[in-house]
C-alpha positions in Angstrom: 72.7 215.7 120.2 71.4 219.5 118.7 69.2 218.8 116.0 68.7 215.4 116.6 64.8 214.1 115.2 65.1 212.2 118.5 65.5 215.0 120.7 62.3 216.5 123.2 62.0 219.8 120.7 59.8 219.2 117.8 61.5 218.8 114.7 60.7 218.8 111.2 62.0 216.1 109.8 64.0 216.1 106.5 64.8 213.0 105.0 62.3 210.4 103.7 64.0 208.0 106.9 63.3 210.7 109.1 59.6 210.8 108.5 59.0 207.1 108.7 61.3 206.7 111.2 59.2 209.2 113.4 55.9 207.4 112.0 57.3 204.4 113.0 57.6 205.3 116.7 54.2 207.2 116.8 52.8 203.9 116.1 54.6 202.2 118.6 53.8 204.8 121.4 50.4 204.1 120.2 49.7 200.6 120.8 51.6 200.7 124.0 48.9 203.6 125.0 45.9 202.1 123.6 46.5 198.1 123.9 43.9 196.4 121.3 40.7 194.7 123.0 41.2 191.2 121.8 45.2 191.7 123.3 44.1 192.1 126.7 41.2 189.3 126.4 42.5 185.9 126.2 38.7 184.8 125.8 37.7 187.1 123.4 37.8 183.8 120.4 35.2 181.8 122.7 32.9 184.7 122.9 32.1 184.5 119.2 28.8 182.6 118.5 30.0 179.5 116.4 26.9 179.9 114.3 26.9 183.5 113.5 27.2 184.1 110.0 29.3 187.0 110.8 31.4 185.9 113.2 34.9 185.7 112.4 35.4 181.7 113.0 33.7 179.5 109.7 35.4 177.1 108.0 39.1 178.5 108.1 41.8 177.0 105.8 44.3 178.8 107.3 45.5 179.5 104.1 46.8 182.7 102.0 43.7 182.8 99.8 45.4 184.8 96.8 41.8 185.0 95.2 40.5 186.7 98.4 43.6 188.5 98.5 44.3 191.6 101.2 46.1 188.4 103.4 46.3 190.1 106.9 45.2 193.6 106.3 44.9 195.2 109.9 44.8 198.5 111.7 46.9 200.8 109.5 47.7 203.9 112.1 46.6 207.1 110.7 48.9 209.6 109.2 49.7 213.1 107.8 48.6 214.4 104.7 52.4 214.8 102.5 52.4 218.2 102.9 51.5 219.0 106.9 54.2 218.7 109.8 54.8 215.6 111.6 53.1 216.9 114.9 50.2 218.4 113.5 48.2 215.1 112.7 44.7 214.3 112.0 42.6 212.0 114.3 42.5 209.4 111.2 43.1 209.2 107.8 40.4 207.3 105.4 41.8 204.3 103.1 40.0 203.0 100.3 40.9 199.0 100.5 39.7 197.8 96.9 40.2 194.1 95.8 38.2 191.7 93.6 36.6 190.2 96.2 35.2 192.1 99.4 35.9 190.4 102.9 32.0 189.1 103.5 30.0 187.1 101.3 26.6 187.1 100.4 23.6 185.2 100.2 20.0 186.2 99.4 17.5 185.2 101.1 14.4 186.9 99.8 13.1 190.4 98.9 15.7 192.9 100.0 16.8 190.2 102.8 21.3 189.2 102.9 22.8 187.2 104.8 26.9 188.2 105.5 29.4 185.9 106.2 32.9 186.7 106.7 34.9 185.1 104.4 37.8 182.7 105.8 41.7 183.6 105.8 43.6 186.4 107.0 40.5 189.4 106.7 39.5 188.8 109.7 42.2 189.7 111.8 42.2 193.7 109.5 38.5 193.8 110.7 39.5 193.5 114.2 41.5 196.6 114.0 39.8 198.9 111.7 39.1 201.2 115.1 42.2 202.9 114.6 41.3 203.6 111.1 38.8 205.0 108.6 38.8 202.2 105.9 36.4 201.5 103.7 36.4 198.0 101.8 35.3 198.3 98.0 35.1 194.7 95.7 32.7 192.5 94.5 30.5 190.3 96.6 30.7 187.2 94.8 27.0 187.2 93.8 25.1 188.0 90.4 22.5 191.1 91.3 20.7 192.1 88.2 17.9 194.0 89.5 17.8 197.5 90.8 16.7 196.4 94.1 18.5 193.8 95.3 21.4 196.1 94.5 20.3 198.5 96.4 19.4 196.5 99.9 22.9 194.4 99.3 24.4 198.2 99.2 22.8 199.1 102.4 23.2 195.8 104.2 27.2 196.3 103.1 27.6 199.3 104.3 27.0 198.4 107.9 30.6 196.3 107.2 32.1 199.5 105.8 32.1 197.5 102.4 30.9 198.9 99.3 30.0 196.8 96.5 31.0 196.5 92.5 28.3 194.5 90.7 29.7 192.4 88.1 27.5 190.6 85.9 27.8 186.7 85.4 29.2 187.0 81.8 31.9 190.0 83.1 32.7 187.0 85.7 33.5 184.7 83.2 35.3 186.8 81.0 37.1 188.8 83.5 37.6 187.1 86.6 37.2 182.8 85.0 39.3 183.8 81.8 41.9 186.8 82.0 42.4 186.4 85.6 42.8 182.4 86.5 43.2 181.7 82.7 46.0 183.9 81.8 47.4 186.0 84.6 47.6 183.4 87.2 49.5 180.9 85.3 52.3 183.1 83.9 52.9 184.5 87.3 53.5 181.1 88.7 55.5 180.1 86.1 53.2 177.7 84.6 53.1 179.6 81.6 50.2 180.3 78.6 47.7 178.5 77.2 48.2 177.0 73.9 46.5 178.4 71.3 45.2 175.7 69.0 42.8 177.6 66.8 42.0 181.2 65.1 38.6 181.2 67.9 41.0 180.7 71.2 43.4 184.0 69.9 40.0 185.6 69.2 38.8 184.4 73.0 41.8 186.1 74.9 41.2 189.5 73.4 37.7 189.5 74.7 39.2 188.4 77.9 41.8 191.3 77.9 38.8 193.4 76.7 36.8 192.1 79.8 39.4 192.4 82.0 39.8 196.3 81.6 36.5 197.1 81.3 36.1 195.3 84.9 39.0 197.8 86.2 37.1 200.5 85.1 33.9 199.7 86.3 36.1 199.6 89.8 37.5 203.1 89.2 34.0 204.5 88.7 33.0 202.9 92.4 36.1 204.1 94.0 36.0 207.8 92.0 32.1 207.9 93.4 33.1 207.2 97.4 36.7 209.2 96.9 37.4 212.3 99.3 40.1 214.5 99.1 43.1 213.0 101.0 42.2 209.6 100.9 44.7 206.7 100.7 43.4 204.3 97.6 45.2 200.9 97.9 45.0 198.3 95.2 45.3 195.2 95.4 46.5 191.9 93.3 46.9 190.9 89.4 43.1 191.4 89.1 43.7 194.7 89.1 46.5 195.9 87.4 44.8 198.5 85.0 43.0 200.0 88.2 46.0 202.6 89.3 45.7 204.0 85.1 41.8 204.4 85.5 42.4 206.4 88.8 44.8 208.5 88.1 42.7 209.7 84.7 39.8 210.5 87.4 42.2 212.8 89.3 45.8 212.5 89.1 46.2 213.6 92.9 44.9 210.5 94.1 47.3 208.5 96.5 47.2 204.9 94.9 49.5 202.0 95.9 49.3 198.7 94.1 50.4 195.6 96.1 51.0 191.8 94.4 49.9 189.2 96.7 51.4 186.6 94.0 55.1 186.3 92.3 55.9 188.7 89.9 57.8 186.4 87.0 60.9 187.3 85.7 61.1 189.5 82.5 62.0 186.5 80.2 58.5 185.1 81.4 56.3 188.1 81.5 57.2 189.3 78.4 55.5 186.3 76.5 52.3 187.9 77.9 50.4 189.9 74.4 49.4 192.6 76.6 53.0 192.9 78.9 53.7 196.5 78.0 50.1 197.6 78.7 49.6 196.1 82.0 53.5 197.4 82.9 52.6 200.8 82.3 49.6 201.2 84.0 51.1 199.4 87.3 53.6 202.4 87.1 51.0 204.9 87.1 50.2 204.0 90.8 52.9 205.8 93.2 54.4 203.1 95.3 54.2 199.6 93.9 54.2 196.5 96.8 55.8 193.1 96.4 56.1 190.4 99.2 59.8 189.8 98.5 63.0 191.8 97.0 63.4 189.1 94.1 59.8 189.7 93.3 60.2 193.7 93.2 63.3 193.2 91.1 62.1 190.8 88.5 59.3 194.1 88.2 62.0 196.6 87.7 63.7 194.3 85.4 60.6 193.9 83.5 60.1 197.5 83.1 63.9 198.3 81.8 64.0 195.5 79.4 60.5 195.5 78.0 59.8 199.4 78.4 63.4 200.4 78.2 63.0 202.6 81.2 65.3 203.5 84.2 65.2 201.2 86.7 67.5 202.9 90.5 67.2 201.4 93.8 64.2 203.6 94.6 61.8 202.1 91.8 61.2 202.9 88.0 61.7 206.4 86.3 60.3 207.9 83.4 60.9 211.1 82.0 61.2 212.5 85.9 58.6 210.7 87.2 59.4 208.3 89.7 56.9 205.1 90.6 58.2 203.5 94.2 59.3 199.9 93.9 59.4 198.0 97.5 59.5 194.7 99.0 56.8 194.6 102.0 56.6 191.4 103.3 53.0 189.7 104.8 53.0 188.6 108.4 50.0 187.3 110.1 48.3 187.9 113.1 50.4 186.0 115.3 48.5 187.3 118.8 45.3 185.3 117.3 46.7 182.1 117.0 49.0 182.4 120.4 46.0 183.1 122.2 44.0 180.3 120.7 46.3 177.9 122.4 44.8 179.2 125.8 41.3 178.5 124.8 39.7 175.0 126.1 38.1 173.6 123.0 41.6 174.2 121.4 43.1 172.2 124.2 40.8 169.5 123.9 41.9 169.3 120.2 44.9 169.0 120.9 44.5 166.5 123.4 42.5 164.3 121.5 45.0 164.4 118.8 47.8 163.8 121.0 45.8 159.8 122.0 45.0 159.5 118.4 48.9 159.6 117.5 50.8 158.7 120.7 54.4 157.1 119.8 54.2 158.7 116.4 56.1 161.5 115.0 53.1 164.3 113.3 54.1 165.5 109.9 51.8 168.1 108.7 51.0 169.7 105.2 48.1 172.4 105.0 47.8 173.6 101.5 44.6 174.5 98.6 44.4 171.8 96.8 46.2 173.5 93.2 49.1 173.1 91.1 51.5 175.1 93.1 51.3 173.5 95.9 53.3 170.7 95.6 51.7 168.2 97.1 52.3 165.2 94.9 55.7 166.1 95.3 55.4 166.1 99.1 54.1 162.4 99.0 56.4 160.9 96.7 59.2 162.3 99.1 57.3 161.1 102.2 57.4 157.8 100.2 61.4 157.8 99.5 61.7 158.4 103.0 59.6 155.4 104.3 61.4 153.2 101.4 65.0 154.4 102.9 64.3 154.6 106.4 62.0 151.5 107.3 62.8 151.9 111.2 60.1 154.9 110.8 57.3 153.5 108.9 55.5 152.9 112.2 56.7 155.6 113.9 55.7 158.8 111.8 52.4 159.8 110.6 51.7 162.4 107.6 48.4 164.8 108.0 47.8 166.2 104.5 45.2 168.9 104.5 44.0 169.1 101.4 41.3 172.2 100.5 39.5 171.7 97.3 39.2 174.6 94.9 38.2 175.3 91.3 36.3 171.7 91.4 34.6 172.4 88.1 37.8 172.7 86.1 39.5 169.3 84.6 43.0 170.4 85.6 42.2 170.4 88.9 39.8 167.4 88.4 43.0 165.5 87.5 45.1 166.8 90.0 42.9 165.8 92.7 42.7 161.8 91.3 46.4 161.8 91.0 47.0 163.0 94.7 44.1 160.1 95.6 45.9 157.7 93.5 49.2 158.4 95.2 48.1 158.4 98.6 46.0 154.9 98.4 49.4 153.4 96.9 51.6 154.6 99.6 48.9 153.5 102.2 48.3 150.1 100.5 52.6 149.5 100.3 52.9 150.7 104.1 50.4 150.7 105.9 48.7 147.5 108.5 45.2 146.8 109.5 45.7 149.2 112.5 47.4 152.1 111.4 48.1 153.9 107.7 51.0 156.6 107.2 49.1 159.2 105.5 45.7 160.2 106.4 44.7 162.6 103.6 41.8 164.6 103.8 39.9 167.0 101.0 38.4 169.9 103.1 39.1 172.5 105.2 39.2 172.6 108.8 37.5 175.2 111.1 40.0 177.7 113.0 40.6 175.9 116.7 41.1 172.3 114.8 43.7 174.1 113.1 45.5 175.8 116.0 45.4 172.5 117.6 46.9 170.7 114.6 49.6 173.1 114.4 50.5 173.0 118.2 51.0 168.9 118.1 52.6 168.9 114.7 56.6 168.1 114.9 57.1 168.6 111.4 55.6 170.9 109.1 56.2 170.4 105.0 55.7 173.1 102.5 56.7 172.1 99.0 55.1 175.1 97.0 56.4 174.8 93.7 55.5 178.7 93.2 54.1 180.9 95.9 53.9 184.6 96.2 54.2 184.2 100.1 52.4 181.0 101.9 51.4 182.0 105.7 51.0 178.1 106.3 54.2 178.4 107.2 53.8 181.3 109.7 50.6 180.0 111.1 53.0 176.7 112.1 55.6 178.8 113.9 52.9 180.8 115.8 51.8 177.7 117.6 54.9 176.4 118.2 55.9 178.0 121.3 55.9 174.6 123.4 56.3 171.7 120.8 59.3 173.8 118.7 58.6 171.6 115.8 60.8 171.7 112.5 59.7 173.9 109.7 60.8 172.3 105.9 59.8 175.2 103.5 60.4 175.0 100.0 62.5 177.8 98.6 60.4 178.7 95.9 58.1 179.8 98.4 58.1 183.8 99.5 58.3 182.8 103.4 61.3 181.1 102.3 63.2 184.8 102.1 61.9 185.2 105.8 62.3 182.0 107.4 64.7 180.8 105.3 67.1 180.8 108.1 65.2 179.0 111.0 63.3 176.3 108.4 65.4 173.4 106.5 64.8 175.0 102.9 64.6 172.6 99.9 63.7 172.5 96.3 60.7 170.3 96.4 61.3 168.8 92.9 64.2 166.9 93.7 62.4 164.1 95.7 65.9 162.8 96.8 66.6 166.3 98.8 63.2 166.7 100.7 63.1 163.2 101.8 66.7 163.5 103.1 65.5 166.8 104.9 62.3 164.6 106.4 64.7 162.1 108.0 67.2 165.1 109.3 64.1 166.9 110.8 62.9 164.1 112.6 66.3 163.6 114.0 67.1 166.8 114.5 68.4 167.8 118.2 66.3 169.7 120.8 69.0 172.4 121.0 68.9 173.0 117.2 65.6 172.8 117.2 65.1 175.6 119.7 67.8 177.7 118.4 65.1 177.4 114.3 62.3 178.0 116.0 63.4 180.9 118.4 64.6 182.6 115.0 61.4 182.5 112.9 59.2 182.8 116.0 60.4 186.3 116.5 60.2 187.1 112.9 56.3 186.0 112.5 55.6 187.6 116.1 57.0 190.8 114.9 56.2 191.3 111.4 52.8 191.1 111.6 49.8 191.8 109.3 49.1 195.2 111.2 52.9 195.9 110.6 52.6 195.6 107.0 49.4 197.6 106.4 51.0 200.2 108.4 54.1 200.2 106.8 52.9 200.1 103.5 50.5 203.0 103.9 53.2 205.1 105.9 55.5 204.6 102.8 52.7 205.4 100.4 52.5 208.6 102.2 55.7 209.5 102.1 56.0 208.9 98.5 53.9 211.8 98.0 55.9 214.1 99.8 58.7 213.0 97.9 57.1 213.3 94.8 56.1 216.9 96.0 59.9 217.4 97.3 61.1 216.4 93.6 58.8 218.7 91.8 60.0 221.7 93.9 63.9 221.1 94.0 64.4 218.4 91.2 65.3 214.7 90.7 68.6 213.6 90.3 69.3 210.7 92.7 69.9 208.0 90.6 72.1 205.2 92.2 74.7 203.0 89.6 77.0 201.2 91.5 77.2 197.9 90.3 76.1 195.1 93.0 77.2 191.5 93.0 74.6 188.5 92.4 72.3 187.4 94.2 73.7 184.6 96.6 71.1 182.1 98.5 72.7 182.0 101.8 71.1 182.0 105.5 70.4 178.7 107.3 70.8 179.4 110.7 73.6 176.5 111.5 75.7 179.3 109.6 75.3 182.3 112.5 76.6 180.6 115.2 80.5 181.6 115.0 82.6 178.2 114.9 86.2 177.6 115.1 88.2 176.2 111.9 88.1 172.5 112.6 91.7 172.4 112.6 93.4 174.8 114.4 92.2 173.3 117.8 95.0 171.2 118.4 98.2 173.6 117.3 96.1 176.5 118.9 96.4 174.1 122.2 99.4 173.4 122.2 100.8 177.2 121.7 98.5 178.4 124.6 99.7 176.0 126.8 103.5 176.7 126.2 104.3 178.7 129.9 106.7 181.6 127.4 104.3 181.8 124.8 101.0 184.2 125.7 97.9 184.1 123.0 95.7 187.1 123.2 92.2 186.9 121.0 90.8 190.1 119.9 87.8 190.4 118.6 84.6 193.0 117.8 82.7 189.7 118.9 80.9 190.1 122.2 82.0 188.4 125.4 79.9 185.6 125.3 80.7 184.4 122.0 84.5 184.5 123.3 83.7 182.4 126.3 81.6 179.5 124.0 84.5 179.1 122.0 87.9 180.0 123.6 87.1 179.2 127.2 88.9 175.7 127.5 92.2 177.6 125.9 94.8 178.7 128.0 95.0 181.9 126.8 93.7 186.3 127.1 90.3 187.2 125.3 89.9 190.9 124.4 86.1 191.2 123.6 84.2 194.1 121.7 87.5 195.9 120.3 89.4 194.9 123.2 86.8 197.0 125.7 86.6 193.9 127.5 89.0 191.9 128.8 90.0 188.7 130.6 92.1 185.9 130.9 90.4 182.2 130.4 90.8 181.3 134.1 89.9 185.4 135.4 86.9 187.0 135.4 86.3 190.2 132.4 87.7 193.4 133.5 87.2 196.7 131.2 89.8 198.7 129.4 86.9 201.3 128.5 88.3 204.6 128.2 86.9 207.4 130.5 84.4 210.5 129.3 83.1 208.3 126.2 80.6 210.1 124.4 77.8 207.7 124.6 74.5 210.0 124.1 73.7 208.9 120.3 73.0 205.1 121.4 69.3 205.8 121.3 69.1 207.7 117.9 71.1 205.2 116.4 69.3 202.1 117.7 65.7 203.8 116.2 67.7 203.7 112.6 69.3 200.0 113.1 65.4 198.7 114.2 63.8 200.2 111.1 66.5 198.6 108.7 66.2 195.6 110.5 62.3 195.7 110.2 63.0 196.4 106.7 65.6 193.6 105.6 64.2 190.0 106.4 67.3 188.1 107.8 69.1 191.1 108.9 69.3 191.4 112.9 71.7 193.8 115.1 73.6 193.9 117.9 73.5 196.6 121.4 76.9 196.5 122.3 78.5 198.9 125.4 80.3 201.1 122.6 79.0 200.3 119.5 75.9 199.1 117.4 76.6 196.5 114.9 73.9 196.0 112.2 74.6 193.0 110.2 72.9 191.8 107.0 74.9 188.7 106.4 72.7 186.4 105.8 70.0 188.6 104.0 69.6 188.8 100.1 72.9 190.0 99.1 72.0 192.4 96.5 69.0 193.9 98.4 71.0 194.6 101.9 73.4 196.7 99.9 70.8 199.0 98.9 69.6 199.0 102.2 73.0 199.1 104.0 73.4 202.7 101.3 70.1 204.2 102.1 71.2 203.3 106.2 74.3 205.1 105.4 73.3 208.2 103.9 70.5 208.9 106.4 72.8 208.1 109.6 75.5 210.5 108.0 72.6 213.5 107.4 70.7 212.8 110.5 71.0 211.0 114.0 75.2 211.1 113.9 75.6 214.5 112.1 77.2 216.2 115.3 77.7 213.1 117.2 81.6 211.8 118.1 81.5 208.3 116.3 82.7 206.5 113.5 81.1 204.4 111.2 82.8 201.4 110.4 81.3 199.6 106.9 82.1 195.9 107.0 81.5 193.6 103.9 78.1 192.9 104.9 77.7 195.0 108.3 77.3 198.7 109.1 78.7 199.2 112.9 78.5 202.9 114.9 81.1 203.2 117.7 82.6 206.1 119.9 85.1 207.8 118.7 89.0 205.6 119.4 87.1 202.4 120.0 89.8 200.8 117.7 91.6 197.8 117.8 95.0 199.6 117.7 93.7 202.0 120.7 92.9 199.3 122.6 96.2 196.9 122.2 98.0 199.3 124.6 96.0 199.1 127.1 95.4 195.1 127.3 99.4 194.6 126.6 99.8 196.7 129.8 97.1 195.3 131.8 98.9 191.7 130.6 102.2 192.6 131.8 101.3 193.8 135.2 98.4 190.5 135.7 101.5 188.1 134.9 104.2 190.1 136.7 106.6 190.1 133.9 110.0 191.4 134.2 111.0 191.0 130.8 109.5 193.2 127.9 107.6 191.7 125.3 110.0 191.0 122.5 108.6 188.8 119.6 105.0 189.3 118.1 102.6 187.2 115.7 99.7 189.2 115.0 97.1 187.8 112.1 94.1 188.9 111.5 91.5 189.7 109.1 90.4 193.5 110.6 88.2 195.8 109.4 90.5 198.8 107.7 89.6 201.1 110.8 91.2 198.0 113.1 94.0 197.9 110.5 96.2 200.2 113.3 96.7 197.4 115.3 99.3 196.0 112.7 101.5 199.2 112.6 100.9 199.8 116.4 103.3 197.0 116.6 105.8 198.5 114.1 109.5 198.6 115.4 111.3 202.0 114.7 114.1 200.7 112.2 116.7 203.0 110.3 115.0 205.0 108.1 117.9 204.2 105.4 117.5 201.0 105.9 116.4 199.9 102.0 113.1 197.8 101.7 115.1 195.0 100.1 113.3 191.6 100.1 115.1 189.1 102.9 115.9 185.7 102.3 113.2 182.3 103.0 112.5 182.6 106.9 114.3 179.5 107.3 117.5 181.6 107.1 116.4 184.7 108.4 115.9 182.1 111.8 119.3 180.4 111.5 121.2 184.3 110.7 119.4 186.0 113.5 117.2 183.8 116.3 114.5 185.9 117.4 113.8 185.7 120.9 110.5 183.5 120.4 108.3 182.6 123.3 108.8 179.1 124.4 112.4 178.9 122.1 110.2 178.4 119.3 110.9 180.0 115.9 109.0 179.9 112.9 109.1 176.9 110.5 111.6 176.4 107.7 109.0 175.0 105.9 106.4 178.4 106.2 109.4 179.7 103.6 107.5 183.4 104.3 109.2 186.1 102.0 109.4 189.2 103.9 109.8 192.7 103.1 112.2 194.5 105.8 110.2 197.7 105.8 107.7 199.8 108.0 105.3 201.3 105.3 101.8 200.2 104.0 102.3 197.2 102.2 100.5 195.1 99.8 101.2 191.1 99.5 100.3 188.3 97.8 100.2 185.0 99.2 100.7 182.0 96.5 100.5 178.3 98.5 102.3 175.9 96.9 101.0 172.5 99.3 101.7 173.2 103.1 104.1 176.0 102.2 103.3 179.3 102.2 105.2 182.2 100.3 104.3 185.3 100.6 105.2 187.9 98.6 105.4 191.9 99.9 104.9 194.8 97.4 106.4 198.4 99.0 104.4 201.1 98.9 105.2 204.5 100.9 105.7 204.7 104.4 103.0 206.8 106.4 103.3 208.0 109.4 103.6 206.1 112.8 103.1 206.5 116.0 105.6 205.6 119.0 105.1 201.9 120.6 104.1 201.1 124.0 106.4 200.8 126.4 106.1 197.1 127.1 107.7 196.5 123.8 111.2 196.1 122.5 110.9 194.8 119.1 113.6 194.6 116.5 112.4 194.5 112.7 112.9 190.6 112.6 110.5 189.9 115.2 107.1 191.2 114.0 105.4 189.5 111.8 102.1 190.7 110.9 100.0 189.1 108.2 96.5 189.8 107.2 93.9 187.2 105.8 91.9 187.6 102.5 92.5 191.3 101.6 94.2 192.5 99.0 95.7 195.7 100.3 96.7 195.9 103.8 99.0 197.3 106.8 100.1 194.3 107.4 103.6 192.6 106.2 102.5 189.5 104.9 99.1 188.1 103.4 97.8 185.0 103.9 94.8 183.4 101.4 92.1 182.1 104.1 91.7 180.8 107.4 93.5 177.1 105.9 96.3 179.2 105.6 96.3 180.1 109.0 96.1 176.6 110.1 98.8 175.9 108.0 101.1 178.7 109.4 100.1 177.7 113.5 101.2 174.1 113.1 104.4 174.7 111.5 105.2 177.1 114.1 104.1 174.3 116.8 106.5 172.3 114.8 109.3 174.4 115.4 112.5 173.2 116.9 113.7 175.0 120.0 116.3 177.9 119.3 119.7 176.8 120.1 
């Protein structure tokens, strides 16, 4: 394809998506060419000394600790500076990662002596991958260092770890961190609301905390500015540093600044209660790229900017006087390979063996959480109690292991929560326990990494009941360790992970104790094949959407955002889209993914198929496997992939593919579909013989449509601009197919093959065509239209019963259409718009006349009269079909009536 960006000749990409796709392919090829050392050494985990304070293996809660941020930041690929061509790339690009805390904790051991220990959590995976990226880490070391000697020696020690400290005194930490961050922003962002003010002194305290917050952000900015070099990317993290983008741009407006939030961002109605709401929003908007875990959070942010600041929200982000701040969703992941490799280690296998022996004969349920108000631990335990109460037969066959990692133990609210959880656990164990076993094992501590992996691996059901969670990577870690067990994940719909893993998990409202208890019962009794399907769906997501890919994607898009801004500066900016979108829906459970026949259509369909004078053809865009699974028991013909493949159910598949189809475009379109699949949670694409289909049926409705528009714009201006293809947009899908591949084009070949195969001597003189076709495929209706005298007025006919009596069509098996169907019909070959009205079991179709369009001549195997052809569109308001049926239920009713028709006389 001339000019295709995937040609061997170097071509400068013209659009943002072309640049991002090129960068994505370069990252992939780099990984294949230079596999990481840890990926090739399964035993690397075992080589780390257990007591080394700088080793990766200390106590590991496995939790996405929002106070230590930068979850799973890993080797982001080097990326070209915005104005440089794609093929002239620096070896590495410097990345300054700025967070409240450094990925190491420092302990003073004497004058000038420091012990550095890696912090627990996902940061380890990031540090292991820094060889491909020149990264520096800037943040507070978690220790007060008042003297100059201590600061100098600590700075030198941290430099060995590529870390740069920001020194905060105790008063600043108390006001900025414990005060404004944890007492104001964190509760608000998790929908807990602001603290109640009971006296004027409290109000003054809030203001002093906010002043400390701004001052601390300024101190971070000063350290960044000291180490900044031209071309660096500065990546700011979380609610602790919402003022930092503004401070950085005041130093240098050309800095590349990105900001990412690891918590939820609340709805505008919640955020507007914050006294400093406008200042914080405007400070974040100074960044070039603003990222969130989910589209919901990004949408809330844009809405807050629109409703509170009066700015214009666009599909790209927020625009303010010509300056666009890109806002996007970047779902974080984990280093899945680290967990998968760990399961092969001897110490992990030993742990697994011990656990299996300890809980032999019992199903294991697991909860791993920080002991925090937002984690829903009391709700989880109460739901388990209700399950035991309602299911006595499970009481001695199931155990709940709850790991509750203590946090903020000096705060009264957390102390109260701890007491509450202990009280509930004690009561349930006393009620349902025995001398030899108790239903709940509760641990107020973290587990080391190996023990945690073993526990994940032996678990049958993982229970995540967060009341509000930015992401919750425990669910990801559980899935990564379940290759053998294939356990079930029960996941709160209020966790960010629900938007990524919701299709394979059982989503619950943790506030609905009855629903959670019912889900526990369903999970424990779930059939093996359903567990397998759910696990495979989530496992694929967890292993492809890794922390490394998350970081690389964010930095890549941040770089490209700068390029876009420079292009807008030179060319102007006028790309606001105002198309309205539907309200969000919550569809996407895995049980909806597989095609299933209408439960009441099987009996009438089988009777029609068993009639020797009736030929049934199922013509579908689905692949052969789906048709085989659903129709193999019937005596009919199957036409898959828009008629490209054909077979009788008693025979083998054959192809009706036209010769000389131009298919050179497939690889370039596949790259685009892969990119959008990775960026759109719950979407998927199918590679077929003559087409590719990207489906976002199970994705967030609004986000999916925006992504589809973005995809279509890119396809038409890039990969298929010179290709012989058709782009077909469905209700929630995008299909690219070779020109001429339509159901109408295929039906002629299909009918010819059927006539030859069955040795039919007489032409086909009766056709009932019912379908829910895309507009592009509605030529199947017009294909069958018989040629009628042009002077015949398109007058509406009487009830179908009268039609049958007046002129009996030659219906296969001597069956006519039922009199009780009462179909009103218009004898016309024009494009018709009809309205269907259901009256009990009767269906009335009311055609509306439109002008006739030119029609092509029918196939030679047809000999249709006007009264012998019936075309029905299902669920469409405008169609080339003669009649309209409202839903699949109407189709069932029609077929039942057709089966019951008496033989014609």
